[in-house]
DRENPA-692089 format. One record per residue (C-alpha): x, y, z; residue in one letter; residue number from 0. Coordinates in pm, 1 decimal, always signed. Example, Ala and Ser with C-alpha at 12.3 -4.5 7.8 and 13.67 -1.06 7.14 Angstrom:
{pt {+1230.0,-450.0,+780.0},'A',0},
{pt {+1367.0,-106.0,+714.0},'S',1},
END
This chain:
{pt {-5909.4,+5463.3,-2280.0},'X',0},
{pt {-5808.7,+5214.7,-2552.3},'X',1},
{pt {-5936.5,+5098.6,-2887.9},'X',2},
{pt {-5808.7,+4745.1,-2827.6},'X',3},
{pt {-5722.6,+4536.0,-2527.0},'X',4},
{pt {-5490.7,+4255.5,-2638.2},'X',5},
{pt {-5485.8,+3963.3,-2397.0},'X',6},
{pt {-5152.4,+3789.4,-2447.7},'X',7},
{pt {-4814.2,+3935.4,-2540.7},'X',8},
{pt {-4719.2,+3648.2,-2769.9},'X',9},
{pt {-4662.7,+3659.9,-3142.6},'X',10},
{pt {-5028.6,+3692.9,-3247.4},'X',11},
{pt {-5112.1,+3966.8,-2998.9},'X',12},
{pt {-4789.5,+4156.2,-3065.0},'X',13},
{pt {-4834.3,+4157.1,-3444.1},'X',14},
{pt {-5191.1,+4281.4,-3409.0},'X',15},
{pt {-5090.1,+4549.9,-3158.2},'X',16},
{pt {-4804.3,+4668.7,-3380.2},'X',17},
{pt {-5022.6,+4696.3,-3689.7},'X',18},
{pt {-5313.4,+4857.4,-3505.4},'X',19},
{pt {-5078.9,+5111.3,-3347.4},'X',20},
{pt {-4940.8,+5200.8,-3692.9},'X',21},
{pt {-5297.6,+5274.6,-3801.2},'X',22},
{pt {-5348.6,+5511.8,-3510.0},'X',23},
{pt {-5530.5,+5278.3,-3274.3},'X',24},
{pt {-5449.6,+5294.6,-2904.5},'X',25},
{pt {-5371.6,+4949.5,-2762.2},'X',26},
{pt {-5311.3,+4792.7,-2424.1},'X',27},
{pt {-5134.9,+4455.8,-2414.2},'X',28},
{pt {-5157.7,+4244.3,-2098.9},'X',29},
{pt {-5000.8,+3911.5,-2007.9},'X',30},
{pt {-5008.0,+3687.3,-1701.6},'X',31},
{pt {-4639.0,+3604.5,-1739.6},'X',32},
{pt {-4359.3,+3832.8,-1624.7},'X',33},
{pt {-4228.0,+3877.5,-1979.0},'X',34},
{pt {-4344.2,+3950.7,-2330.5},'X',35},
{pt {-4309.3,+3708.4,-2621.5},'X',36},
{pt {-4528.9,+3419.8,-2514.2},'X',37},
{pt {-4376.0,+3084.8,-2607.1},'X',38},
{pt {-4123.4,+3237.6,-2849.2},'X',39},
{pt {-3956.7,+3415.8,-2556.5},'X',40},
{pt {-3579.0,+3385.2,-2547.8},'X',41},
{pt {-3361.8,+3495.0,-2257.0},'X',42},
{pt {-2991.5,+3573.8,-2255.4},'X',43},
{pt {-2808.2,+3340.1,-2019.5},'X',44},
{pt {-2432.5,+3388.2,-2009.9},'X',45},
{pt {-2430.4,+3514.9,-2367.7},'X',46},
{pt {-2648.1,+3233.8,-2505.4},'X',47},
{pt {-3006.3,+3296.9,-2617.2},'X',48},
{pt {-3211.7,+3026.0,-2448.4},'X',49},
{pt {-3542.9,+2921.9,-2605.3},'X',50},
{pt {-3728.4,+2907.3,-2275.5},'X',51},
{pt {-4035.0,+2723.8,-2404.9},'X',52},
{pt {-3879.7,+2484.9,-2654.3},'X',53},
{pt {-3701.7,+2514.1,-2985.7},'X',54},
{pt {-3842.1,+2772.3,-3227.8},'X',55},
{pt {-3705.1,+2769.4,-3582.3},'X',56},
{pt {-3862.1,+3017.9,-3819.5},'X',57},
{pt {-3947.9,+2878.3,-4163.0},'X',58},
{pt {-4189.4,+2971.6,-4439.4},'X',59},
{pt {-4246.1,+2959.9,-4813.4},'X',60},
{pt {-4434.9,+3287.6,-4799.4},'X',61},
{pt {-4205.8,+3573.2,-4907.4},'X',62},
{pt {-4444.2,+3834.4,-4767.5},'X',63},
{pt {-4430.5,+3675.2,-4422.3},'X',64},
{pt {-4052.1,+3638.4,-4448.0},'X',65},
{pt {-4010.2,+4002.3,-4546.0},'X',66},
{pt {-4248.1,+4105.5,-4269.4},'X',67},
{pt {-4057.2,+3935.4,-3987.5},'X',68},
{pt {-3722.9,+4050.6,-4126.7},'X',69},
{pt {-3812.6,+4413.7,-4062.7},'X',70},
{pt {-3770.1,+4339.9,-3691.5},'X',71},
{pt {-3451.3,+4131.5,-3697.4},'X',72},
{pt {-3173.1,+3997.0,-3912.0},'X',73},
{pt {-3196.0,+3620.2,-3949.8},'X',74},
{pt {-2899.3,+3385.8,-3969.8},'X',75},
{pt {-2865.3,+3088.0,-4204.3},'X',76},
{pt {-2953.5,+2820.6,-3947.6},'X',77},
{pt {-3092.7,+2505.4,-4110.6},'X',78},
{pt {-3292.2,+2264.6,-3898.3},'X',79},
{pt {-3118.9,+1926.0,-3922.7},'X',80},
{pt {-3214.8,+1733.1,-3609.1},'X',81},
{pt {-3090.5,+1385.5,-3533.1},'X',82},
{pt {-3254.8,+1093.5,-3357.0},'X',83},
{pt {-3085.4,+897.1,-3081.0},'X',84},
{pt {-3223.0,+544.0,-3044.2},'X',85},
{pt {-3036.6,+370.0,-2762.4},'X',86},
{pt {-2711.1,+524.9,-2875.5},'X',87},
{pt {-2770.1,+474.9,-3247.7},'X',88},
{pt {-2778.5,+806.1,-3436.9},'X',89},
{pt {-3010.6,+863.1,-3733.0},'X',90},
{pt {-3079.8,+1167.1,-3947.1},'X',91},
{pt {-3422.6,+1333.2,-3956.2},'X',92},
{pt {-3642.6,+1366.6,-4148.1},'X',93},
{pt {-3631.9,+1013.8,-4285.8},'X',94},
{pt {-3394.8,+1031.6,-4583.6},'X',95},
{pt {-3124.4,+834.9,-4761.0},'X',96},
{pt {-2879.8,+892.0,-4475.0},'X',97},
{pt {-3137.7,+735.6,-4240.7},'X',98},
{pt {-3199.1,+440.8,-4471.8},'X',99},
{pt {-2830.2,+378.8,-4527.7},'X',100},
{pt {-2771.5,+361.8,-4152.2},'X',101},
{pt {-3073.4,+135.4,-4099.8},'X',102},
{pt {-3031.2,-108.7,-4389.1},'X',103},
{pt {-2698.1,-29.6,-4554.7},'X',104},
{pt {-2881.5,+58.7,-4876.3},'X',105},
{pt {-2726.0,+308.1,-5113.4},'X',106},
{pt {-2978.0,+394.4,-5383.9},'X',107},
{pt {-3329.4,+537.3,-5353.8},'X',108},
{pt {-3465.5,+231.9,-5534.1},'X',109},
{pt {-3315.8,-0.4,-5273.6},'X',110},
{pt {-3468.0,+206.4,-4993.2},'X',111},
{pt {-3810.3,+210.1,-5157.7},'X',112},
{pt {-3800.0,-167.1,-5200.1},'X',113},
{pt {-3712.1,-215.9,-4832.6},'X',114},
{pt {-3999.6,+2.6,-4716.3},'X',115},
{pt {-4241.6,-166.2,-4956.0},'X',116},
{pt {-4138.1,-513.9,-4834.7},'X',117},
{pt {-4211.6,-418.6,-4474.1},'X',118},
{pt {-4540.9,-251.5,-4561.9},'X',119},
{pt {-4658.9,-562.4,-4748.1},'X',120},
{pt {-4546.4,-793.7,-4467.5},'X',121},
{pt {-4751.0,-591.4,-4217.4},'X',122},
{pt {-5059.9,-646.5,-4434.3},'X',123},
{pt {-5255.2,-350.9,-4296.5},'X',124},
{pt {-5550.0,-287.3,-4525.9},'X',125},
{pt {-5711.6,-1.9,-4335.9},'X',126},
{pt {-5519.4,+156.3,-4045.7},'X',127},
{pt {-5729.0,+193.5,-3731.0},'X',128},
{pt {-5469.7,+355.1,-3505.3},'X',129},
{pt {-5143.5,+548.5,-3517.8},'X',130},
{pt {-4923.6,+238.4,-3505.7},'X',131},
{pt {-5093.6,+80.1,-3805.2},'X',132},
{pt {-5094.4,+409.4,-3992.4},'X',133},
{pt {-4721.8,+463.7,-3938.9},'X',134},
{pt {-4627.0,+107.4,-4036.2},'X',135},
{pt {-4842.4,+129.0,-4348.2},'X',136},
{pt {-4649.5,+442.0,-4449.3},'X',137},
{pt {-4287.0,+363.3,-4362.3},'X',138},
{pt {-4263.8,-1.5,-4253.9},'X',139},
{pt {-4174.1,-162.5,-3923.7},'X',140},
{pt {-3805.2,-71.2,-3876.5},'X',141},
{pt {-3854.4,+303.5,-3898.4},'X',142},
{pt {-4165.7,+280.1,-3685.3},'X',143},
{pt {-4005.1,+72.7,-3408.2},'X',144},
{pt {-3685.7,+277.7,-3384.4},'X',145},
{pt {-3782.1,+631.3,-3476.4},'X',146},
{pt {-4155.7,+676.5,-3421.8},'X',147},
{pt {-4305.2,+449.8,-3156.5},'X',148},
{pt {-4114.9,+550.8,-2842.0},'X',149},
{pt {-4104.8,+921.9,-2922.3},'X',150},
{pt {-4474.2,+937.6,-3009.7},'X',151},
{pt {-4588.2,+745.7,-2703.8},'X',152},
{pt {-4386.5,+975.9,-2478.5},'X',153},
{pt {-4518.8,+1282.9,-2658.6},'X',154},
{pt {-4884.6,+1183.9,-2622.6},'X',155},
{pt {-4865.0,+985.2,-2300.1},'X',156},
{pt {-5044.2,+675.1,-2427.8},'X',157},
{pt {-4972.8,+367.2,-2641.5},'X',158},
{pt {-4959.9,+423.4,-3016.8},'X',159},
{pt {-5231.4,+158.7,-3057.1},'X',160},
{pt {-5463.9,+388.4,-2859.9},'X',161},
{pt {-5385.4,+699.2,-3063.3},'X',162},
{pt {-5597.9,+786.3,-3367.0},'X',163},
{pt {-5448.5,+723.7,-3708.9},'X',164},
{pt {-5505.2,+1082.9,-3825.2},'X',165},
{pt {-5225.3,+1213.8,-3599.1},'X',166},
{pt {-4982.5,+1076.4,-3857.3},'X',167},
{pt {-5164.1,+1140.4,-4182.9},'X',168},
{pt {-4833.6,+1131.3,-4363.8},'X',169},
{pt {-4468.9,+1113.0,-4271.6},'X',170},
{pt {-4186.9,+1303.8,-4442.2},'X',171},
{pt {-3989.9,+1045.7,-4640.9},'X',172},
{pt {-3720.3,+1177.3,-4873.1},'X',173},
{pt {-3517.2,+965.0,-5107.6},'X',174},
{pt {-3229.8,+1214.7,-5117.4},'X',175},
{pt {-2922.7,+1266.1,-4899.2},'X',176},
{pt {-3064.0,+1588.2,-4756.3},'X',177},
{pt {-3093.6,+1645.1,-4381.0},'X',178},
{pt {-3282.9,+1975.5,-4405.2},'X',179},
{pt {-3596.9,+1913.6,-4200.4},'X',180},
{pt {-3808.0,+2178.3,-4369.9},'X',181},
{pt {-3885.7,+2213.4,-4738.9},'X',182},
{pt {-3954.1,+2584.0,-4696.3},'X',183},
{pt {-3759.1,+2836.1,-4903.1},'X',184},
{pt {-3689.9,+3070.2,-4609.7},'X',185},
{pt {-3547.1,+2952.3,-4279.7},'X',186},
{pt {-3337.2,+3084.9,-3994.2},'X',187},
{pt {-3305.4,+3209.3,-3638.5},'X',188},
{pt {-3321.4,+3580.4,-3549.4},'X',189},
{pt {-2980.2,+3706.4,-3445.4},'X',190},
{pt {-3024.1,+3824.5,-3088.2},'X',191},
{pt {-3323.2,+3601.9,-3013.5},'X',192},
{pt {-3698.9,+3628.3,-3056.8},'X',193},
{pt {-3759.2,+3854.3,-2757.5},'X',194},
{pt {-3592.0,+4143.2,-2940.0},'X',195},
{pt {-3850.2,+4107.0,-3218.6},'X',196},
{pt {-4142.7,+4135.8,-2977.4},'X',197},
{pt {-3975.4,+4428.5,-2799.2},'X',198},
{pt {-3965.8,+4619.9,-3127.8},'X',199},
{pt {-4329.2,+4536.2,-3203.3},'X',200},
{pt {-4444.4,+4661.1,-2863.3},'X',201},
{pt {-4199.7,+4949.4,-2816.7},'X',202},
{pt {-4465.9,+5221.3,-2853.8},'X',203},
{pt {-4751.2,+5031.1,-2691.7},'X',204},
{pt {-4874.0,+5015.1,-2332.1},'X',205},
{pt {-4789.3,+4677.2,-2181.2},'X',206},
{pt {-4879.6,+4536.1,-1839.9},'X',207},
{pt {-4724.7,+4210.4,-1720.8},'X',208},
{pt {-4800.1,+3982.9,-1425.3},'X',209},
{pt {-5172.8,+4047.8,-1460.4},'X',210},
{pt {-5443.8,+3784.5,-1485.3},'X',211},
{pt {-5718.6,+3888.7,-1723.4},'X',212},
{pt {-5970.3,+3657.9,-1556.4},'X',213},
{pt {-5917.8,+3799.8,-1208.8},'X',214},
{pt {-6032.8,+4142.7,-1329.5},'X',215},
{pt {-6212.8,+4053.0,-1651.3},'X',216},
{pt {-6486.7,+4315.1,-1637.2},'X',217},
{pt {-6242.2,+4588.5,-1536.3},'X',218},
{pt {-6004.8,+4511.6,-1820.9},'X',219},
{pt {-6280.3,+4475.0,-2079.6},'X',220},
{pt {-6415.8,+4815.5,-1977.9},'X',221},
{pt {-6082.3,+4975.2,-2070.0},'X',222},
{pt {-6122.4,+4917.9,-2443.8},'X',223},
{pt {-6377.7,+4915.5,-2722.1},'X',224},
{pt {-6271.6,+4567.8,-2835.3},'X',225},
{pt {-6075.1,+4271.5,-2702.8},'X',226},
{pt {-5823.0,+4060.3,-2893.2},'X',227},
{pt {-5814.7,+3737.5,-2693.4},'X',228},
{pt {-5531.5,+3488.9,-2742.7},'X',229},
{pt {-5582.5,+3268.2,-2438.9},'X',230},
{pt {-5777.4,+2944.5,-2398.8},'X',231},
{pt {-6121.5,+2983.2,-2551.5},'X',232},
{pt {-6281.0,+2739.0,-2307.2},'X',233},
{pt {-6149.7,+2943.5,-2015.1},'X',234},
{pt {-6294.5,+3261.6,-2166.3},'X',235},
{pt {-6637.1,+3097.8,-2159.0},'X',236},
{pt {-6582.0,+2960.3,-1809.0},'X',237},
{pt {-6559.1,+2601.0,-1934.9},'X',238},
{pt {-6934.5,+2586.8,-1986.2},'X',239},
{pt {-6908.7,+2306.7,-2243.9},'X',240},
{pt {-6621.4,+2130.9,-2068.5},'X',241},
{pt {-6242.7,+2158.5,-2059.5},'X',242},
{pt {-6042.0,+2121.3,-2381.4},'X',243},
{pt {-5747.5,+1883.1,-2348.8},'X',244},
{pt {-5381.4,+1959.6,-2418.3},'X',245},
{pt {-5040.2,+1807.7,-2375.7},'X',246},
{pt {-4803.5,+2010.4,-2163.1},'X',247},
{pt {-4425.0,+2022.2,-2133.0},'X',248},
{pt {-4171.1,+2041.7,-1854.2},'X',249},
{pt {-3826.8,+2185.5,-1923.8},'X',250},
{pt {-3508.0,+2122.2,-1730.1},'X',251},
{pt {-3236.7,+2366.5,-1834.6},'X',252},
{pt {-2880.6,+2375.4,-1708.3},'X',253},
{pt {-2546.8,+2533.6,-1787.0},'X',254},
{pt {-2274.6,+2284.0,-1876.4},'X',255},
{pt {-1943.9,+2443.6,-1778.1},'X',256},
{pt {-1701.9,+2166.7,-1867.4},'X',257},
{pt {-1766.4,+2160.6,-2242.7},'X',258},
{pt {-1835.7,+2402.3,-2525.2},'X',259},
{pt {-2025.5,+2141.9,-2729.3},'X',260},
{pt {-2255.0,+1893.8,-2556.7},'X',261},
{pt {-2420.0,+1707.8,-2845.9},'X',262},
{pt {-2307.3,+1860.9,-3175.3},'X',263},
{pt {-2661.1,+1958.7,-3279.5},'X',264},
{pt {-2922.6,+2207.8,-3168.0},'X',265},
{pt {-3187.4,+1934.2,-3140.7},'X',266},
{pt {-3149.0,+1564.2,-3065.0},'X',267},
{pt {-3466.3,+1354.1,-3038.2},'X',268},
{pt {-3458.5,+1052.8,-2805.7},'X',269},
{pt {-3683.1,+797.8,-2972.5},'X',270},
{pt {-3655.9,+503.8,-2732.1},'X',271},
{pt {-3922.1,+454.2,-2466.5},'X',272},
{pt {-3677.7,+425.1,-2175.1},'X',273},
{pt {-3538.7,+780.1,-2194.0},'X',274},
{pt {-3793.2,+997.3,-2008.5},'X',275},
{pt {-3747.5,+1310.4,-2219.3},'X',276},
{pt {-3826.2,+1345.0,-2589.0},'X',277},
{pt {-3538.0,+1568.7,-2685.6},'X',278},
{pt {-3240.3,+1774.8,-2572.7},'X',279},
{pt {-3195.3,+2126.9,-2707.1},'X',280},
{pt {-2847.7,+2281.0,-2710.9},'X',281},
{pt {-2927.1,+2647.6,-2757.0},'X',282},
{pt {-2592.5,+2789.3,-2872.0},'X',283},
{pt {-2606.2,+2589.1,-3195.9},'X',284},
{pt {-2907.6,+2792.5,-3313.1},'X',285},
{pt {-2675.5,+3092.8,-3346.7},'X',286},
{pt {-2343.5,+2916.2,-3412.7},'X',287},
{pt {-2219.7,+3020.3,-3067.7},'X',288},
{pt {-1849.2,+3020.5,-2980.5},'X',289},
{pt {-1890.4,+3044.4,-2601.3},'X',290},
{pt {-1659.7,+2828.0,-2387.8},'X',291},
{pt {-1961.3,+2668.7,-2217.3},'X',292},
{pt {-2302.9,+2553.2,-2329.2},'X',293},
{pt {-2664.8,+2538.5,-2212.4},'X',294},
{pt {-2894.9,+2243.6,-2265.8},'X',295},
{pt {-3263.9,+2181.8,-2205.5},'X',296},
{pt {-3427.0,+1843.4,-2157.7},'X',297},
{pt {-3789.9,+1843.3,-2272.2},'X',298},
{pt {-4039.8,+1622.6,-2088.3},'X',299},
{pt {-4398.1,+1587.8,-2216.9},'X',300},
{pt {-4664.6,+1558.9,-1950.9},'X',301},
{pt {-5039.7,+1545.4,-1911.9},'X',302},
{pt {-5192.9,+1890.6,-1901.3},'X',303},
{pt {-5410.2,+2006.9,-1615.6},'X',304},
{pt {-5528.8,+2354.7,-1514.9},'X',305},
{pt {-5234.4,+2557.2,-1388.8},'X',306},
{pt {-4987.9,+2407.8,-1637.0},'X',307},
{pt {-4900.0,+2563.1,-1970.4},'X',308},
{pt {-5105.5,+2419.6,-2259.0},'X',309},
{pt {-4884.5,+2345.4,-2559.7},'X',310},
{pt {-5040.0,+2092.1,-2796.1},'X',311},
{pt {-5417.0,+2070.2,-2849.9},'X',312},
{pt {-5545.1,+1714.9,-2860.1},'X',313},
{pt {-5758.5,+1741.9,-3171.1},'X',314},
{pt {-5944.8,+1415.9,-3136.6},'X',315},
{pt {-6314.8,+1381.3,-3208.2},'X',316},
{pt {-6424.4,+1455.0,-2851.2},'X',317},
{pt {-6221.6,+1774.0,-2817.3},'X',318},
{pt {-6299.9,+1900.9,-3165.7},'X',319},
{pt {-6671.2,+1856.5,-3097.6},'X',320},
{pt {-6636.2,+2056.8,-2776.9},'X',321},
{pt {-6433.8,+2326.8,-2950.0},'X',322},
{pt {-6700.3,+2371.4,-3218.1},'X',323},
{pt {-6945.0,+2468.9,-2944.1},'X',324},
{pt {-6708.9,+2736.3,-2817.3},'X',325},
{pt {-6636.0,+2851.5,-3171.0},'X',326},
{pt {-7008.0,+2901.5,-3230.2},'X',327},
{pt {-7019.0,+3135.7,-2930.4},'X',328},
{pt {-6708.6,+3319.7,-3047.6},'X',329},
{pt {-6856.6,+3382.3,-3391.8},'X',330},
{pt {-7147.6,+3567.5,-3233.1},'X',331},
{pt {-6922.3,+3810.9,-3048.8},'X',332},
{pt {-6908.9,+4166.6,-3175.7},'X',333},
{pt {-6652.7,+4309.5,-2933.1},'X',334},
{pt {-6416.6,+4014.3,-2892.4},'X',335},
{pt {-6184.4,+3865.1,-3155.6},'X',336},
{pt {-6022.8,+3527.9,-3088.0},'X',337},
{pt {-5680.0,+3455.0,-3235.3},'X',338},
{pt {-5378.6,+3229.8,-3192.4},'X',339},
{pt {-5341.7,+2860.2,-3113.9},'X',340},
{pt {-5516.9,+2859.5,-2774.2},'X',341},
{pt {-5811.7,+3070.3,-2883.7},'X',342},
{pt {-5865.5,+2864.3,-3199.9},'X',343},
{pt {-5759.3,+2527.6,-3050.1},'X',344},
{pt {-5517.7,+2462.4,-3333.6},'X',345},
{pt {-5141.6,+2414.6,-3350.9},'X',346},
{pt {-4968.0,+2685.0,-3554.7},'X',347},
{pt {-4612.2,+2737.7,-3668.4},'X',348},
{pt {-4480.9,+3090.2,-3621.1},'X',349},
{pt {-4528.7,+3197.1,-3982.4},'X',350},
{pt {-4889.3,+3078.8,-3964.6},'X',351},
{pt {-4949.8,+3281.3,-3647.7},'X',352},
{pt {-4818.5,+3593.7,-3819.4},'X',353},
{pt {-5032.8,+3524.0,-4125.6},'X',354},
{pt {-5345.0,+3480.2,-3912.4},'X',355},
{pt {-5275.0,+3799.9,-3717.6},'X',356},
{pt {-5225.8,+4001.0,-4036.9},'X',357},
{pt {-5547.3,+3853.3,-4174.1},'X',358},
{pt {-5735.0,+3973.4,-3865.5},'X',359},
{pt {-5577.4,+4316.6,-3908.3},'X',360},
{pt {-5699.3,+4332.3,-4269.3},'X',361},
{pt {-6052.0,+4223.3,-4180.7},'X',362},
{pt {-6076.9,+4442.7,-3874.9},'X',363},
{pt {-5893.5,+4759.3,-3973.2},'X',364},
{pt {-5846.8,+4770.2,-4349.9},'X',365},
{pt {-6189.1,+4678.4,-4487.8},'X',366},
END
């Protein structure tokens, strides 16, 4: 009945389905959720587009990717400028001259560099063996203690001294008064939300929601010549080499009726260890909303277990070794193509997901 069965109606699956459909291929897209869009799904709540699965800010240096996504939506001029809240003290992110001025009352880049270098030397870390030592060796103790330690330990659910150093290979440190988080040339939020983009991609394609691929795997696979699989690769192979680990998230979203501006920023990170959530998202600020109320989401990291949504792969040595075994099986497949962050056990930004999907389209349909 179909040329391709696409398992997952997220960004990767939707881009592939859209491009394959343009080339005359008949596609069926299925998803276990009750909506399309995967984790970029946005829903309209009282006139505010809520990022249901966490903040998604589109950014890229690739003009081709930027032009590609802009065919589906007009993007606004939103610039990601998050702030950090450490026990009521507010600091700009990424680490820049505004951050250093607030921390140390320094004014010039040279003064800031000297302060960081003094703290790095005092720590006397020759070869970092864990995340804490790696971070201190890069940015010194003050930045680490106030802006990295608590947030990171909440995010990963374990002490920084037990986390591998490679998680923080480098930290963005800018000696300019610039609060723009990304260095990318193109950046913004789609006016009307991300769901509208996916709706346009899938408008001429058969879509079935609320269906579990694994409950009727053989039936679904028989519907198409090939499968594009965007779910967890270990689940596809029935966990035969073991379960890959993730960090999950829990979101608590509420409408705040008594104010039109809760925190003055779309994203505020809470970097102390006492606050249970890592950040609060105020959704209206993504689109410069003028509504007389606001909607906020508190984001709580949690340990992943089957049944929860997997968000961040834990790419330590143990998990990467296990993934390589699954990857070896995947490379032998002739009728199944694995794509996206869960199927490749790798964290992607949105522009990278689109790039990977278009690459698969080229290899599969244009060569």
